[in-house]
C-alpha positions, 0 to 999 in steps of 0.5 A: 250627755246629761240628757242621755244619762237621764233617759237611761235612768228613766228607761231603767226605772220603767223596766223595774216598775213593769217587772215589779207590777207583774210578779206572777208573770215573772214566775211564769203564771198568770193569776186570774181572780174568779169572782161571783156568788159562789154559794149559788148555782150561778157562781158554782157554774162560773167557777167550774167553767173557769177551772175547766178552761184553765185545766185545758189551757194548762194541759196544752202548755199554757198561754203564749205570751211573747216567746213564753208559755205561761200557766193559768192560776185561778183564785176563787172569790165569793162575792155573796152579791145576792145577799150583800153587795158590800161583800162583793166590794170586799172580795174585789179588794181582797183579790187586788190587794191580798191575792195580787191577781193579774186579771179578774173575771166574773160578777153577776148582779148589776149593782154589785158589778158597778160597785166592784168596777169602782174598786177595780178602777181605783 
């Protein structure tokens, strides 16, 4: 009997953690961070492509996740990686901690992407 109660507590805790880990999903949206050198043509193209894709997907009702359709919300982050790779890590940190995005796409310059990868893996 004690083992069954223990399993119930573990199951409930796991469920609560998973729901709290994805607050945007609970609201019916998926937050995607788009990171890149936004003041340069590469970053502008990257952002414009992401906006176009999100608008098309959202116009069709969103992304099917299980039985629910979820809208895409984009968050723009300027990595400024051509000028200063440190700005790229700061932008990555901001997307994760402040903006609380569910996914991140982007990056252009190898050394900046490797530094951003370290932040994301933590």
